[in-house]
C-alpha positions in Angstrom: 50.5 -97.1 -82.9 49.3 -95.4 -79.7 48.0 -99.0 -78.7 51.4 -100.5 -79.2 53.1 -97.6 -76.6 50.4 -98.4 -74.5 50.3 -102.3 -74.3 53.0 -104.5 -75.0 50.4 -107.8 -76.0 49.1 -105.6 -78.7 53.0 -104.3 -79.6 53.7 -108.1 -79.7 50.7 -109.0 -82.0 50.9 -105.9 -84.7 54.3 -106.0 -84.3 55.3 -108.2 -87.3 52.0 -107.5 -89.3 52.3 -105.5 -92.7 48.9 -103.1 -92.4 50.0 -101.0 -94.9 48.3 -101.5 -97.4 45.5 -103.1 -95.7 44.8 -99.5 -94.2 45.2 -97.9 -97.6 42.0 -99.5 -98.2 39.9 -99.7 -95.0 36.5 -99.7 -94.9 33.4 -100.1 -92.3 30.6 -102.8 -94.4 27.5 -100.8 -94.2 25.3 -103.2 -95.6 25.9 -106.2 -98.5 23.2 -106.5 -101.3 22.9 -110.3 -101.3 23.2 -110.6 -96.8 20.7 -107.3 -96.4 19.1 -106.6 -99.4 18.7 -103.9 -102.4 16.7 -101.8 -100.7 19.0 -101.5 -97.4 21.5 -100.6 -99.2 20.5 -97.8 -101.2 19.2 -96.2 -97.9 22.7 -94.6 -97.6 22.0 -93.1 -100.8 21.8 -90.0 -98.4 24.4 -90.1 -97.5 26.7 -90.3 -100.4 29.8 -88.4 -101.4 29.4 -87.2 -97.6 32.8 -87.5 -95.3 31.6 -89.4 -92.2 33.3 -89.6 -88.4 33.8 -93.0 -87.0 35.1 -93.7 -83.4 37.7 -96.4 -82.9 36.3 -98.0 -79.5 38.6 -101.6 -79.5 41.1 -104.0 -80.9 39.8 -107.1 -81.2 42.6 -109.3 -82.8 43.0 -113.5 -82.7 46.3 -115.2 -84.2 44.3 -115.6 -87.7 43.0 -111.8 -87.5 42.7 -108.5 -86.6 40.0 -105.5 -86.8 39.0 -102.3 -84.5 35.6 -101.9 -83.9 33.5 -99.4 -84.8 31.3 -97.2 -84.1 29.7 -94.6 -86.7 28.7 -91.3 -86.4 26.0 -88.4 -87.5 26.5 -86.4 -91.3 23.5 -83.2 -90.4 22.2 -85.0 -87.5 21.4 -87.9 -89.2 23.2 -91.0 -87.3 25.0 -93.7 -89.8 24.0 -96.9 -88.5 25.7 -99.9 -89.7 23.4 -103.0 -91.0 26.1 -105.3 -90.1 25.9 -107.3 -86.3 29.0 -105.7 -85.5 30.6 -102.8 -87.0 34.0 -102.5 -87.8 37.5 -101.9 -90.0 39.7 -105.2 -90.9 42.7 -105.1 -90.3 44.7 -107.9 -90.4 43.8 -111.3 -92.0 46.3 -114.2 -92.4 47.0 -116.3 -95.6 43.8 -117.7 -96.0 41.6 -115.9 -93.8 39.2 -113.7 -95.6 38.7 -110.4 -94.6 34.5 -111.2 -94.3 35.8 -113.4 -91.0 36.2 -111.0 -88.8 32.6 -110.5 -87.7 33.3 -113.3 -86.1 35.8 -111.8 -83.3 32.9 -110.7 -81.2 32.0 -114.3 -80.9 36.2 -115.5 -80.6 36.0 -113.3 -77.9 33.8 -114.4 -75.7 35.2 -118.3 -76.4 38.1 -117.1 -75.0 39.7 -117.0 -78.9 40.5 -113.8 -79.0 41.6 -110.8 -77.3 39.7 -107.4 -76.5 41.6 -104.6 -75.7 39.2 -101.3 -75.6 40.4 -97.5 -76.7 39.5 -95.0 -73.9 39.2 -92.6 -75.0 38.0 -93.9 -78.6 40.0 -92.4 -81.1 38.2 -90.5 -84.5 38.9 -91.2 -88.2 36.5 -89.9 -90.8 35.4 -91.5 -94.2 33.6 -90.7 -97.1 31.1 -92.9 -97.5 30.7 -94.6 -100.8 29.1 -97.5 -102.6 31.6 -100.9 -103.8 
């Protein structure tokens, strides 16, 4: 909402989106078994059930999706690092668009087909690390 107040373009884009249900299930993917392997997923076991700070550093959106860029913090001095090339929290996708397609937003931005709004200073949230 703070971004909407500061940026009319963000307000126009997000104004008609129902983000409530999506945000209740929001997550930052750290690794996928299929993409990164079981060992990569298991490496997060030491962080299981721990609270992880996450800085939201930018909003990226296109006509089909929107996501917040995420920078993961540390647990007990140990940095949590995502295996995903672009750690993010998917906010919204249009009908027929899979949430994983939000991984394409940085590339779409570099091609001029998505918009990036930096969040300065970043907004920090916390989440509990879980396996799904």
